[in-house]
N, CA, C and O of each residue as an XYZ file, in Angstrom:
308
protein
N     -35.660    -10.735      0.379
C     -35.707    -11.276      1.716
C     -34.281    -11.495      2.220
O     -33.448    -12.059      1.509
N     -34.011    -11.065      3.399
C     -32.690    -11.260      3.997
C     -32.582    -12.672      4.566
O     -33.560    -13.242      5.051
N     -31.370    -13.221      4.496
C     -31.066    -14.525      5.057
C     -29.867    -14.364      5.962
O     -28.914    -13.668      5.610
N     -29.899    -14.995      7.124
C     -28.788    -14.894      8.068
C     -27.745    -15.964      7.784
O     -28.063    -17.092      7.408
N     -26.473    -15.567      7.978
C     -25.357    -16.495      7.871
C     -24.410    -16.229      9.042
O     -24.478    -15.176      9.676
N     -23.551    -17.162      9.315
C     -22.544    -17.001     10.352
C     -21.174    -17.020      9.700
O     -20.853    -17.940      8.948
N     -20.368    -16.010      9.985
C     -19.020    -15.899      9.436
C     -18.028    -15.728     10.577
O     -18.382    -15.235     11.648
N     -16.797    -16.134     10.345
C     -15.728    -15.957     11.329
C     -14.608    -15.152     10.706
O     -14.137    -15.470      9.614
N     -14.175    -14.090     11.414
C     -13.099    -13.217     10.967
C     -12.192    -12.917     12.143
O     -12.576    -13.086     13.300
N     -10.988    -12.472     11.836
C     -10.100    -11.976     12.883
C     -10.784    -10.787     13.560
O     -11.390     -9.951     12.890
N     -10.687    -10.717     14.864
C     -11.356     -9.663     15.624
C     -10.937     -8.269     15.163
O     -11.775     -7.371     15.077
N      -9.660     -8.080     14.869
C      -9.179     -6.762     14.459
C      -9.790     -6.337     13.131
O     -10.071     -5.156     12.927
N      -9.999     -7.292     12.225
C     -10.619     -6.988     10.932
C     -12.062     -6.555     11.143
O     -12.524     -5.597     10.523
N     -12.771     -7.255     12.011
C     -14.173     -6.909     12.299
C     -14.274     -5.516     12.897
O     -15.146     -4.739     12.509
N     -13.411     -5.195     13.819
C     -13.456     -3.866     14.450
C     -13.213     -2.764     13.421
O     -13.905     -1.746     13.431
N     -12.244     -2.955     12.542
C     -11.974     -1.963     11.491
C     -13.149     -1.854     10.534
O     -13.533     -0.757     10.130
N     -13.719     -3.003     10.172
C     -14.859     -3.004      9.251
C     -16.071     -2.326      9.873
O     -16.793     -1.603      9.187
N     -16.304     -2.548     11.158
C     -17.424     -1.889     11.853
C     -17.250     -0.377     11.837
O     -18.196      0.361     11.563
N     -16.047      0.074     12.128
C     -15.789      1.524     12.121
C     -15.986      2.088     10.715
O     -16.571      3.158     10.543
N     -15.499      1.367      9.725
C     -15.650      1.821      8.348
C     -17.122      1.901      7.968
O     -17.567      2.914      7.428
N     -17.875      0.852      8.242
C     -19.298      0.819      7.904
C     -20.033      1.957      8.613
O     -20.846      2.651      8.002
N     -19.746      2.145      9.886
C     -20.397      3.213     10.649
C     -20.078      4.592     10.066
O     -20.952      5.456     10.003
N     -18.851      4.795      9.649
C     -18.467      6.093      9.087
C     -19.156      6.364      7.747
O     -19.215      7.505      7.289
N     -19.676      5.303      7.129
C     -20.396      5.438      5.861
C     -21.898      5.189      6.034
O     -22.613      4.905      5.073
N     -22.354      5.304      7.287
C     -23.773      5.172      7.624
C     -24.402      3.885      7.090
O     -25.486      3.906      6.507
N     -23.708      2.774      7.297
C     -24.261      1.478      6.905
C     -23.901      0.446      7.961
O     -22.982      0.640      8.756
N     -24.631     -0.638      7.954
C     -24.340     -1.721      8.893
C     -23.222     -2.591      8.331
O     -22.922     -2.551      7.138
N     -22.625     -3.363      9.199
C     -21.597     -4.303      8.769
C     -22.211     -5.340      7.831
O     -21.558     -5.786      6.888
N     -23.443     -5.720      8.081
C     -24.130     -6.666      7.200
C     -24.269     -6.103      5.791
O     -24.013     -6.813      4.818
N     -24.666     -4.850      5.667
C     -24.839     -4.245      4.344
C     -23.494     -4.065      3.639
O     -23.406     -4.219      2.421
N     -22.454     -3.741      4.396
C     -21.118     -3.633      3.809
C     -20.690     -4.980      3.244
O     -20.176     -5.052      2.128
N     -20.898     -6.043      4.006
C     -20.540     -7.383      3.567
C     -21.362     -7.774      2.340
O     -20.827     -8.339      1.386
N     -22.647     -7.477      2.365
C     -23.516     -7.770      1.226
C     -23.034     -7.029     -0.026
O     -23.005     -7.598     -1.117
N     -22.658     -5.767      0.137
C     -22.159     -4.969     -0.979
C     -20.917     -5.622     -1.592
O     -20.804     -5.728     -2.813
N     -19.996     -6.053     -0.745
C     -18.777     -6.688     -1.247
C     -19.089     -7.990     -1.975
O     -18.502     -8.268     -3.021
N     -19.996     -8.784     -1.441
C     -20.398    -10.028     -2.116
C     -21.055     -9.734     -3.458
O     -20.826    -10.447     -4.434
N     -21.865     -8.692     -3.507
C     -22.499     -8.318     -4.777
C     -21.444     -7.948     -5.818
O     -21.533     -8.355     -6.977
N     -20.447     -7.176     -5.395
C     -19.378     -6.774     -6.316
C     -18.607     -7.988     -6.825
O     -18.329     -8.093     -8.020
N     -18.265     -8.891     -5.936
C     -17.479    -10.067     -6.316
C     -18.272    -10.961     -7.260
O     -17.731    -11.445     -8.254
N     -19.539    -11.182     -6.961
C     -20.330    -12.131     -7.752
C     -20.921    -11.529     -9.017
O     -21.449    -12.263     -9.853
N     -20.847    -10.214     -9.180
C     -21.417     -9.589    -10.376
C     -20.437     -9.546    -11.551
O     -20.831     -9.242    -12.677
N     -19.185     -9.844    -11.295
C     -18.179     -9.807    -12.355
C     -17.818    -11.191    -12.845
O     -18.254    -12.198    -12.288
N     -17.032    -11.226    -13.871
C     -16.546    -12.497    -14.417
C     -15.106    -12.707    -13.962
O     -14.167    -12.560    -14.743
N     -14.951    -13.046    -12.707
C     -13.623    -13.220    -12.135
C     -13.274    -14.697    -12.079
O     -14.065    -15.506    -11.593
N     -12.097    -15.052    -12.573
C     -11.677    -16.445    -12.512
C     -10.950    -16.744    -11.205
O     -10.768    -17.907    -10.846
N     -10.534    -15.695    -10.489
C      -9.887    -15.868     -9.192
C     -10.043    -14.579     -8.388
O     -10.432    -13.545     -8.932
N      -9.742    -14.643     -7.115
C      -9.821    -13.446     -6.273
C      -8.805    -12.397     -6.700
O      -9.021    -11.202     -6.497
N      -7.701    -12.837     -7.287
C      -6.683    -11.892     -7.735
C      -7.191    -11.024     -8.886
O      -6.686     -9.920     -9.093
N      -8.186    -11.508     -9.640
C      -8.771    -10.736    -10.740
C      -9.695     -9.632    -10.245
O      -9.954     -8.667    -10.965
N     -10.191     -9.768     -9.023
C     -11.135     -8.807     -8.465
C     -10.399     -7.536     -8.063
O      -9.487     -7.570     -7.237
N     -10.804     -6.413     -8.654
C     -10.171     -5.136     -8.324
C     -10.805     -4.568     -7.058
O     -12.015     -4.352     -6.997
N      -9.985     -4.335     -6.073
C     -10.490     -3.819     -4.801
C     -10.225     -2.325     -4.759
O      -9.098     -1.873     -4.965
N     -11.269     -1.572     -4.492
C     -11.135     -0.117     -4.470
C     -10.353      0.344     -3.248
O     -10.159     -0.416     -2.299
N      -9.910      1.581     -3.280
C      -9.115      2.130     -2.183
C      -9.848      2.083     -0.855
O      -9.228      1.838      0.179
N     -11.155      2.313     -0.862
C     -11.875      2.335      0.417
C     -11.966      0.952      1.029
O     -12.023      0.833      2.253
N     -11.982     -0.097      0.222
C     -11.981     -1.448      0.773
C     -10.593     -1.761      1.328
O     -10.472     -2.376      2.387
N      -9.554     -1.341      0.621
C      -8.194     -1.542      1.119
C      -7.980     -0.872      2.463
O      -7.175     -1.345      3.265
N      -8.680      0.215      2.725
C      -8.515      0.908      3.997
C      -9.055      0.105      5.165
O      -8.663      0.342      6.308
N      -9.954     -0.848      4.900
C     -10.504     -1.694      5.950
C      -9.518     -2.789      6.331
O      -9.392     -3.134      7.507
N      -8.828     -3.331      5.352
C      -7.919     -4.447      5.577
C      -6.493     -3.958      5.749
O      -6.128     -2.869      5.305
N      -5.708     -4.778      6.397
C      -4.304     -4.457      6.583
C      -3.499     -5.704      6.281
O      -3.756     -6.750      6.877
N      -2.542     -5.633      5.385
C      -1.745     -6.791      5.023
C      -2.452     -7.643      3.984
O      -3.556     -7.323      3.543
N      -1.806     -8.722      3.603
C      -2.396     -9.586      2.590
C      -3.401    -10.540      3.222
O      -3.255    -10.943      4.376
N      -4.411    -10.890      2.456
C      -5.458    -11.780      2.947
C      -5.010    -13.230      2.854
O      -4.278    -13.610      1.940
N      -5.450    -14.022      3.797
C      -5.225    -15.455      3.777
C      -6.587    -16.121      3.745
O      -7.424    -15.882      4.616
N      -6.806    -16.950      2.750
C      -8.103    -17.589      2.592
C      -8.010    -19.013      3.119
O      -7.235    -19.822      2.610
N      -8.801    -19.313      4.139
C      -8.771    -20.620      4.759
C     -10.189    -21.165      4.833
O     -11.155    -20.408      4.934
N     -10.300    -22.456      4.784
C     -11.591    -23.091      4.984
C     -11.497    -23.992      6.201
O     -10.466    -24.616      6.453
N     -12.573    -24.049      6.940
C     -12.599    -24.888      8.127
C     -12.998    -26.314      7.725
O     -13.819    -26.508      6.828
N     -12.419    -27.291      8.389
C     -12.796    -28.674      8.129
C     -14.187    -28.913      8.698
O     -14.507    -28.475      9.803
N     -15.003    -29.612      7.927
C     -16.355    -29.926      8.389
C     -16.283    -31.093      9.374
O     -15.488    -32.021      9.219
N     -17.129    -31.013     10.377
C     -17.221    -32.116     11.338
C     -18.117    -33.186     10.740
O     -19.202    -32.900     10.234
N     -17.664    -34.375     10.806
C     -18.432    -35.493     10.266
C     -19.570    -35.843     11.207
O     -19.393    -35.856     12.425
N     -20.730    -36.124     10.647
C     -21.883    -36.536     11.447
C     -21.938    -38.049     11.606
O     -22.773    -38.577     12.340
N     -21.038    -38.742     10.908
C     -21.015    -40.206     10.984
C     -20.413    -40.642     12.307
O     -19.469    -40.034     12.812
N     -20.971    -41.699     12.852
C     -20.419    -42.275     14.075
C     -19.551    -43.456     13.702
O     -19.951    -44.300     12.900
N     -18.356    -43.521     14.283
C     -17.442    -44.630     13.982
C     -17.804    -45.868     14.733
O     -17.136    -46.893     14.594
């Protein structure tokens, strides 16, 4: 069963990823799912341990920056 999620990426990365996915006859969702499957199927202690194939490198440009968004508190002051 598929589950929907919301992700935020730089617009330029999304455009490149869409073109890449389309050129390989897959949706952006399936491309993302494939990458998550690869990452979670190995015994990686960090992202640096994950070997990225040449075709994935062609989607990205430059080094990745991993950021997390601050959660909004539901508590009222």
